[in-house]
C-alpha positions, 0 to 999 in steps of 0.5 A: 379031838374036840373033847380033848381040846375042851378038857385042856382049855377048861383045866388050863383056865382053872389053873390060870384063874386059881394059880395065885390061890395055890401060891397063897396056900403053899407059901402062906404069903398073903396072896388072894383071888385075882379079882380080890387084890391078887398079890396086893397083900403078899409078903413081897411088899413087906420089908424084913421078911422072906419073900414068896418065891413065886411072887419075888421071881417070875412064876412063868416056869411054874405056870408052864409046868402046870399047863404043859402037864395038863396039855399032856394029860388032855391029849395023851393017847389013852383010852378013858372017858372024858370025865376021867381025863378031865379029872386027871387034867384038873388034878395036874394043877395042884400036883404039878404046882406043888412040885414047882413050889417045892423047887422054887421054895427050896431054891430060894431058901423060903422054908429055912 
């Protein structure tokens, strides 16, 4: 039980720390590390350009989707080593994030 909790907390911590970097990677919007300016250079601060869907709208749903997938992987009743479970929980961050970004991007028309 403790190992699963630590796996979840660790993977969710990575997601929280690097969520904005995934935003920058997918949307090429100008965001950077939380501790280096976050959305200060994001295109949401520029007039006349398409605005990053995560920064222009509330990214909470995307973040929740990533963390809930990590929660499910961390506590899913399956037999595997903690290393495999941790790797899967960490991998859920970019995978679930890409799915959320696809939904946000298509819904907002960002890639048209």
